[in-house]
C-alpha positions in Angstrom: 170.9 127.6 131.5 168.3 128.4 134.1 165.8 131.3 133.5 166.5 134.7 134.9 164.9 137.4 135.7 166.9 140.6 133.5 170.0 138.7 133.5 173.0 140.0 133.6 175.2 141.1 130.0 177.2 137.6 130.1 173.5 135.8 129.9 172.8 137.8 126.7 176.6 137.0 125.2 176.2 133.8 125.6 172.6 134.2 123.8 174.6 135.8 121.0 177.5 133.4 120.9 175.5 130.1 120.2 173.1 129.0 117.5 170.8 127.4 119.7 169.9 128.5 123.6 168.4 126.0 125.6 166.7 127.7 128.9 165.2 125.0 131.6 161.7 125.0 132.5 161.7 121.4 134.1 164.4 122.1 136.2 163.7 121.7 140.3 163.3 125.5 141.6 166.0 126.9 143.7 165.0 129.8 146.5 168.7 130.8 146.6 169.1 130.8 142.4 169.0 133.5 140.6 166.0 132.9 138.5 163.8 135.3 140.7 165.9 138.2 141.5 168.3 140.6 140.1 169.8 144.1 140.7 169.8 148.0 139.8 170.9 150.8 140.1 169.0 153.1 142.6 170.4 156.3 144.3 174.0 155.1 143.3 174.0 152.2 145.3 172.8 148.4 144.2 169.6 147.6 145.0 168.4 143.7 145.4 165.0 143.4 143.8 163.0 139.4 144.2 160.0 138.7 142.4 157.6 137.3 145.2 156.2 133.5 144.7 153.7 131.6 146.6 154.2 129.4 149.0 155.1 125.6 147.8 156.6 122.6 147.4 160.5 122.8 147.4 160.6 120.2 144.7 158.7 121.8 142.2 159.8 123.0 138.8 160.3 126.0 137.9 157.1 125.8 135.5 154.8 124.8 138.4 155.8 127.5 140.1 153.3 131.5 140.4 153.9 134.4 141.0 152.1 135.4 144.4 148.6 136.7 144.9 150.2 140.0 145.9 152.6 140.4 143.1 150.8 143.6 141.7 152.1 145.7 144.5 155.8 144.4 144.3 155.3 144.7 140.6 154.4 148.6 140.9 157.3 149.1 143.6 160.0 147.7 141.3 158.7 149.7 138.5 159.1 153.0 140.6 162.1 152.1 142.1 163.2 151.3 138.2 161.9 154.7 137.1 163.3 156.3 140.4 167.2 155.0 139.6 167.4 155.9 135.7 164.8 158.3 134.9 168.0 160.5 134.1 169.6 157.7 132.2 170.5 158.9 128.3 168.0 155.9 127.0 165.1 155.8 129.8 162.7 156.8 127.4 163.4 154.5 124.9 164.3 151.5 127.7 161.6 151.9 130.2 158.5 150.7 128.3 160.4 147.7 127.4 160.8 146.7 131.5 157.6 148.1 131.8 155.7 145.5 129.3 158.0 142.9 131.1 157.0 143.4 134.6 153.3 144.3 133.6 152.9 140.5 131.6 149.7 139.3 132.4 150.8 135.5 133.1 151.1 134.7 136.5 153.5 130.9 135.8 157.2 131.9 137.3 158.5 130.4 134.1 156.0 131.8 131.4 156.5 135.6 133.1 160.4 135.1 132.8 160.9 133.4 129.3 158.4 136.2 127.9 160.9 138.8 129.0 163.3 136.9 127.5 161.9 136.7 124.1 161.5 140.4 124.6 164.7 141.8 125.2 166.4 139.5 123.1 164.4 140.7 120.2 164.9 144.5 121.5 169.0 143.2 120.9 168.3 142.1 117.5 169.7 138.6 119.1 168.7 135.8 116.0 169.6 132.6 118.6 166.8 130.2 118.5 165.8 129.9 122.0 164.6 126.8 122.9 162.4 125.5 126.1 163.6 122.2 127.6 160.8 120.7 127.7 159.8 121.0 124.5 162.7 118.4 123.7 162.2 115.1 122.8 164.4 113.3 125.4 165.1 111.2 128.9 164.2 114.1 131.0 165.4 112.3 134.1 169.2 112.7 133.2 171.0 115.0 135.3 173.8 117.4 135.5 176.6 116.8 132.1 174.8 114.0 131.2 171.3 115.9 130.8 173.7 118.6 128.6 175.0 116.1 126.5 172.0 114.5 125.6 170.5 117.4 125.1 173.4 118.2 122.6 172.9 115.1 120.9 168.9 115.4 120.3 169.5 119.0 119.1 172.7 118.0 116.6 175.2 120.2 118.2 178.6 119.4 118.1 179.7 122.4 120.3 178.4 123.1 123.7 179.2 127.2 125.3 179.2 127.0 129.0 180.2 130.0 131.3 182.8 129.9 132.7 182.2 129.3 135.9 181.2 125.6 134.9 184.8 125.1 134.2 185.4 123.2 137.1 182.2 121.2 137.0 182.5 119.7 133.2 185.8 118.6 131.6 186.7 119.0 128.1 187.4 114.8 127.5 183.6 113.5 128.9 182.2 115.7 125.9 184.5 114.4 123.9 183.7 110.8 123.9 180.4 112.3 122.6 181.9 113.8 119.7 181.4 117.2 121.4 183.3 120.0 121.7 182.7 122.1 124.9 183.9 125.4 125.9 183.9 128.0 128.1 182.8 132.2 127.7 185.0 133.9 128.8 183.4 138.0 129.4 185.7 140.9 129.0 185.8 143.2 131.8 183.2 146.3 130.1 182.6 149.6 131.7 180.6 152.4 130.7 179.5 155.6 132.5 177.0 155.2 135.1 176.1 158.7 135.9 179.0 160.0 137.9 179.0 157.0 140.3 182.0 154.7 140.1 181.0 151.6 137.8 179.4 148.8 139.4 179.7 145.5 137.5 177.2 142.3 136.9 173.7 144.7 137.2 171.1 143.7 135.5 170.7 144.3 132.0 168.0 146.8 132.9 171.0 148.6 134.2 173.0 148.2 130.8 170.2 149.0 127.9 169.6 152.3 130.7 173.1 153.7 130.1 174.1 152.2 126.4 172.7 152.7 122.9 171.9 149.6 121.4 174.3 149.8 118.8 176.7 149.8 121.8 175.3 146.9 123.7 175.7 144.7 120.2 179.4 145.4 120.7 179.4 144.5 124.5 177.8 141.2 122.8 181.3 140.3 121.1 183.3 140.9 123.9 184.0 137.8 125.0 186.7 135.1 124.7 186.1 131.3 124.1 188.5 128.6 125.8 
């Protein structure tokens, strides 16, 4: 999977469902992707935030991109918005220091910054899945799409590959079976929780989930999936 900043609950359900989770750092950065953006709740409405990055070639990998020199301003603005949006949430006092630690991480390398937040939140949720950086795998990194996924599984000794349900149009089970790999798709159940007195808004950042739910409740959510 690509690295995402504070991704939604489905990302963590996938991490929880596997033995090894590979996060790409040597994949081309895409401006319109969700790598550096997400959504939170602010004054009862959806608020999208975006990490500002330095202008550079569109052909660079994620690990070659950097946060902009003005990131400190965006950092403080986002922290302020999170504090404003969730200060009355039940688990604010427990969760806000974690989010602050992630957003004030010293590295300005985009991948390192996001990867650090993934590791910190995984630890907070007691996830024991091995999280592997793709460039640390000794394999042919010139491969693309399906072939790259299959080769990654082979090198890591995997016989089952689990992909988000959105990949059902992209990958075919027979192609994986030819390589002795079972392909499965993870389907999340529609999990609602109380967001103050607002109508529930799904698929917001994990920040929203953690602010309104105990760690024990979130652990239960992580298992609310079906493999197909």
